[in-house]
N, C-alpha and C positions, 0 to 999 in steps of 0.2 A: 481525607483518608478514611479508608475503609478497611477495617478489621487489621489496622496496622500496617499497612500498605503505605510505601511511599509515594507521594506524585509525581507525576512523569513529568517532562518539559511540555508534549501536548497540552498536558493540564493546564500547566501555569501559562501559557501563551508568546513565553521568550526565554533565550537562554541567560546563562548567567551572563551578568557583565563584565565581571570582572575579570583582569588580565593576568595570566601568571608572571612573575618576574622572572629576568631570562636567567637560567642555569649560569652561573658563575665556574671559571677553571678551577680547582683547588691550587694552593702555592702553599710549597713548602719551605720552610727556614732552611738555613747552612746547618745548625744545629741541630735541630729533627735530621735531616739528611743523614749528617754524622753519626747518631744515637743508632739510626737505622741498620745503616751500612756495618758497620761496628759490631750489631746485634747478628746481624744475616750474617760476618762471617766467620763469627763466632760458634753459630749454626751449621756450618757448612759440612760437618763429619759427622753430625746428630740425624740428618736429613729433614729439620723440621725450619725449612727455610720457606717452603707454604706456607706451615701454621704462621707465620711471623705475616705473610706477605696476606692472610686473610684477615687476621686480627687488624692490622692497619689499615688493609680497604685499598689497597696498590697491587701493579702488574707488576709480574719480571722483565716487563721491558723497560717501564720505569726504574727498577731496580739496576736493570744493564745503564739506562741512561746516568746515574747517577755517579755510577762508577766511572763511565767516561768522563764524566765531569772534574769527578777525586782526580785521576790519574793526569788530565788535563793540567789539572789547576797544579798539581807536582811536577809536572813537567816543567811548566812554566816558572815554575820558583827556581828552578833548579838550573834551566836555561838563561836568565839572567843573569848581563855582566855584570862582573865584579868591578869594585873601584867609583871612583868619582865621574859623576855626569861629565860630557862634555860642555866645555865653557865657549862653545864656538857660537859669534857673532853670527847673528843670520843673516845680516846686512854683508857679508862676507860675500859670498857666492853672487849678489848683485853686484857688487863692486868689482869684484873679479870680471862679469858679462859689462859691465860698463866699459874695465877698460880696454877687453879683449875688442868692445866695438869703435872707439877710439884709434886703436894702432890702427884698425881695420879702414876706416874713414882717413886717416893721415895717408895712408899709400894708395889711395884712391885718387886724394888730390893731388899728391906729390906725379902722379899717374895722369892728370888731367894738367897741370902746368907744363909737364914735357907736351901732352898734345898741344895745347896751344904753343911752344915755343916752336916747335918743327912747323906750323900752321904759320905763323909769321916769318920764320924764315921763306919758308916756298913761295909764301906772298910778295916776299923784296926779290926772291929769285927770276919771279915770273913780272918782275916791274910792280905789281901793285900794292904799294904798300897801305896797311891799314892804317885808320885814322887815328892816331892816338887816342886813350882811352883817357879820361880826366880822373884825378887822382881820388873823387870823395864814391868814385866806381871800383876803384882797384885799392882793395883794403888788403 
């Protein structure tokens, strides 16, 4: 150093190797948001909202987002259904689906049996009887 001057990077030979930490987003607690919103709502007539925002270091858009959050929370609380929750069994829907499938398959089986009976009768009329089916395959 010469006469109180600081030494530059070129004189040291290498830059500072320390890495600065990455900036983190600020997060605000619900009680803080509630307190600030109450303070801002009280200051609406006096025109000191800007002073509060500067003091707290927040933007007006942040305040608008907090108001939206508050309003949506209130709306969601009022829109909840009252009364006990449904005690519907989650397996009921699957059970009903399987019942419908069973009925459909039974109907298809009935149609297939009718077609087989018609084919047997046509074979008998044409004089070509079908060989009998053993009992082990016919269940």
